[in-house]
RORO-420456 format. One record per residue (C-alpha): residue number from 1; y, z, x. Coordinates in Angstrom, 2 decimals, padded with zeros to 5 digits. Layout:
<rec><nr>NUM</nr><v>Y</v><w>Z</w><u>X</u></rec>
...
//
This chain:
<rec><nr>1</nr><v>-003.18</v><w>-015.84</w><u>013.92</u></rec>
<rec><nr>2</nr><v>-006.45</v><w>-013.95</w><u>013.83</u></rec>
<rec><nr>3</nr><v>-004.72</v><w>-010.59</w><u>014.27</u></rec>
<rec><nr>4</nr><v>-002.76</v><w>-011.10</w><u>011.05</u></rec>
<rec><nr>5</nr><v>-005.91</v><w>-012.05</w><u>009.17</u></rec>
<rec><nr>6</nr><v>-007.65</v><w>-008.87</w><u>010.32</u></rec>
<rec><nr>7</nr><v>-004.63</v><w>-006.76</w><u>009.31</u></rec>
<rec><nr>8</nr><v>-004.45</v><w>-008.51</w><u>005.94</u></rec>
<rec><nr>9</nr><v>-008.13</v><w>-007.82</w><u>005.26</u></rec>
<rec><nr>10</nr><v>-007.78</v><w>-004.19</w><u>006.40</u></rec>
<rec><nr>11</nr><v>-004.73</v><w>-003.55</w><u>004.24</u></rec>
<rec><nr>12</nr><v>-006.49</v><w>-005.06</w><u>001.21</u></rec>
<rec><nr>13</nr><v>-009.57</v><w>-002.93</w><u>001.94</u></rec>
<rec><nr>14</nr><v>-007.38</v><w>000.20</w><u>002.08</u></rec>
<rec><nr>15</nr><v>-005.77</v><w>-000.83</w><u>-001.21</u></rec>
<rec><nr>16</nr><v>-009.17</v><w>-001.13</w><u>-002.92</u></rec>
<rec><nr>17</nr><v>-010.35</v><w>002.13</w><u>-001.32</u></rec>
<rec><nr>18</nr><v>-007.33</v><w>004.07</w><u>-002.57</u></rec>
<rec><nr>19</nr><v>-007.52</v><w>002.54</w><u>-006.05</u></rec>
<rec><nr>20</nr><v>-011.14</v><w>003.64</w><u>-006.35</u></rec>
<rec><nr>21</nr><v>-010.17</v><w>007.07</w><u>-005.06</u></rec>
<rec><nr>22</nr><v>-007.35</v><w>007.16</w><u>-007.64</u></rec>
<rec><nr>23</nr><v>-009.74</v><w>006.44</w><u>-010.50</u></rec>
<rec><nr>24</nr><v>-012.22</v><w>009.06</w><u>-009.32</u></rec>
<rec><nr>25</nr><v>-009.63</v><w>011.82</w><u>-008.85</u></rec>
<rec><nr>26</nr><v>-009.12</v><w>014.31</w><u>-011.66</u></rec>
<rec><nr>27</nr><v>-006.11</v><w>016.24</w><u>-010.34</u></rec>
<rec><nr>28</nr><v>-002.72</v><w>014.83</w><u>-011.44</u></rec>
<rec><nr>29</nr><v>-000.73</v><w>015.43</w><u>-008.23</u></rec>
<rec><nr>30</nr><v>-003.56</v><w>014.10</w><u>-006.10</u></rec>
<rec><nr>31</nr><v>-003.71</v><w>011.00</w><u>-008.30</u></rec>
<rec><nr>32</nr><v>-000.01</v><w>010.34</w><u>-007.77</u></rec>
<rec><nr>33</nr><v>-000.37</v><w>010.94</w><u>-004.03</u></rec>
<rec><nr>34</nr><v>-003.31</v><w>008.54</w><u>-003.74</u></rec>
<rec><nr>35</nr><v>-001.48</v><w>006.00</w><u>-005.91</u></rec>
<rec><nr>36</nr><v>001.44</v><w>006.14</w><u>-003.47</u></rec>
<rec><nr>37</nr><v>-000.94</v><w>005.41</w><u>-000.59</u></rec>
<rec><nr>38</nr><v>-002.39</v><w>002.44</w><u>-002.46</u></rec>
<rec><nr>39</nr><v>001.14</v><w>001.19</w><u>-003.11</u></rec>
<rec><nr>40</nr><v>001.85</v><w>001.31</w><u>000.62</u></rec>
<rec><nr>41</nr><v>-001.36</v><w>-000.59</w><u>001.38</u></rec>
<rec><nr>42</nr><v>-000.57</v><w>-003.24</w><u>-001.23</u></rec>
<rec><nr>43</nr><v>002.97</v><w>-003.61</w><u>000.12</u></rec>
<rec><nr>44</nr><v>001.68</v><w>-004.10</w><u>003.65</u></rec>
<rec><nr>45</nr><v>-000.86</v><w>-006.62</w><u>002.35</u></rec>
<rec><nr>46</nr><v>001.78</v><w>-008.69</w><u>000.55</u></rec>
<rec><nr>47</nr><v>004.21</v><w>-008.58</w><u>003.49</u></rec>
<rec><nr>48</nr><v>001.55</v><w>-009.57</w><u>006.00</u></rec>
<rec><nr>49</nr><v>000.40</v><w>-012.36</w><u>003.71</u></rec>
<rec><nr>50</nr><v>003.98</v><w>-013.68</w><u>003.65</u></rec>
<rec><nr>51</nr><v>004.23</v><w>-013.49</w><u>007.44</u></rec>
<rec><nr>52</nr><v>000.91</v><w>-015.30</w><u>007.77</u></rec>
<rec><nr>53</nr><v>002.16</v><w>-018.11</w><u>005.54</u></rec>
<rec><nr>54</nr><v>005.06</v><w>-018.68</w><u>007.93</u></rec>
<rec><nr>55</nr><v>002.56</v><w>-019.49</w><u>010.68</u></rec>
<rec><nr>56</nr><v>000.42</v><w>-021.77</w><u>008.52</u></rec>
<rec><nr>57</nr><v>003.04</v><w>-023.98</w><u>006.90</u></rec>
<rec><nr>58</nr><v>006.57</v><w>-024.94</w><u>007.98</u></rec>
<rec><nr>59</nr><v>008.22</v><w>-026.19</w><u>004.81</u></rec>
<rec><nr>60</nr><v>011.32</v><w>-024.98</w><u>003.01</u></rec>
<rec><nr>61</nr><v>009.30</v><w>-023.85</w><u>000.01</u></rec>
<rec><nr>62</nr><v>007.02</v><w>-021.82</w><u>002.27</u></rec>
<rec><nr>63</nr><v>010.00</v><w>-020.11</w><u>003.88</u></rec>
<rec><nr>64</nr><v>011.38</v><w>-019.14</w><u>000.47</u></rec>
<rec><nr>65</nr><v>008.07</v><w>-017.91</w><u>-000.93</u></rec>
<rec><nr>66</nr><v>007.14</v><w>-016.11</w><u>002.30</u></rec>
<rec><nr>67</nr><v>010.56</v><w>-014.46</w><u>002.37</u></rec>
<rec><nr>68</nr><v>010.07</v><w>-013.22</w><u>-001.18</u></rec>
<rec><nr>69</nr><v>006.61</v><w>-011.89</w><u>-000.29</u></rec>
<rec><nr>70</nr><v>007.93</v><w>-010.14</w><u>002.80</u></rec>
<rec><nr>71</nr><v>010.81</v><w>-008.52</w><u>000.92</u></rec>
<rec><nr>72</nr><v>008.70</v><w>-007.45</w><u>-002.07</u></rec>
<rec><nr>73</nr><v>005.93</v><w>-006.16</w><u>000.19</u></rec>
<rec><nr>74</nr><v>008.40</v><w>-004.21</w><u>002.29</u></rec>
<rec><nr>75</nr><v>010.04</v><w>-002.70</w><u>-000.78</u></rec>
<rec><nr>76</nr><v>006.67</v><w>-001.76</w><u>-002.24</u></rec>
<rec><nr>77</nr><v>005.56</v><w>-000.15</w><u>001.02</u></rec>
<rec><nr>78</nr><v>008.87</v><w>001.73</w><u>001.28</u></rec>
<rec><nr>79</nr><v>008.66</v><w>002.97</w><u>-002.33</u></rec>
<rec><nr>80</nr><v>005.07</v><w>004.03</w><u>-001.73</u></rec>
<rec><nr>81</nr><v>006.10</v><w>005.94</w><u>001.39</u></rec>
<rec><nr>82</nr><v>008.86</v><w>007.75</w><u>-000.50</u></rec>
<rec><nr>83</nr><v>006.42</v><w>008.67</w><u>-003.29</u></rec>
<rec><nr>84</nr><v>003.85</v><w>009.75</w><u>-000.68</u></rec>
<rec><nr>85</nr><v>006.34</v><w>012.14</w><u>000.89</u></rec>
<rec><nr>86</nr><v>007.37</v><w>013.44</w><u>-002.54</u></rec>
<rec><nr>87</nr><v>003.86</v><w>014.14</w><u>-003.87</u></rec>
<rec><nr>88</nr><v>002.29</v><w>015.43</w><u>-000.64</u></rec>
<rec><nr>89</nr><v>003.38</v><w>019.10</w><u>-001.06</u></rec>
<rec><nr>90</nr><v>002.25</v><w>019.08</w><u>-004.69</u></rec>
<rec><nr>91</nr><v>-001.14</v><w>017.62</w><u>-003.78</u></rec>
<rec><nr>92</nr><v>-001.60</v><w>020.22</w><u>-001.02</u></rec>
<rec><nr>93</nr><v>-000.66</v><w>023.04</w><u>-003.37</u></rec>
<rec><nr>94</nr><v>-002.97</v><w>021.68</w><u>-006.05</u></rec>
<rec><nr>95</nr><v>-005.86</v><w>021.43</w><u>-003.59</u></rec>
<rec><nr>96</nr><v>-005.28</v><w>024.97</w><u>-002.33</u></rec>
<rec><nr>97</nr><v>-005.28</v><w>026.30</w><u>-005.89</u></rec>
<rec><nr>98</nr><v>-008.46</v><w>024.42</w><u>-006.73</u></rec>
<rec><nr>99</nr><v>-010.20</v><w>025.72</w><u>-003.59</u></rec>
<rec><nr>100</nr><v>-009.14</v><w>029.33</w><u>-004.19</u></rec>
<rec><nr>101</nr><v>-010.93</v><w>029.49</w><u>-007.56</u></rec>
//
């Protein structure tokens, strides 16, 4: 499925983008916020990779491995979303304080 391949590449590109942004950031709350976004991107990447494997191969081993990828990717994306929501107010406050000086 070409659509899945495009989504897989995009999610991996977002993961790399946010990891680079994480390394370049100097503010602690912003770093945690960006790290949460990269965790969501990585989770989506892993889950989509598992879904893509279901279309490519139809063996019992593939179903087991793809299921594990889908579950782990979904959990990673969910944990990243929870962290994103948690750190967002702190990152906004930190940015406002940095801009006011």
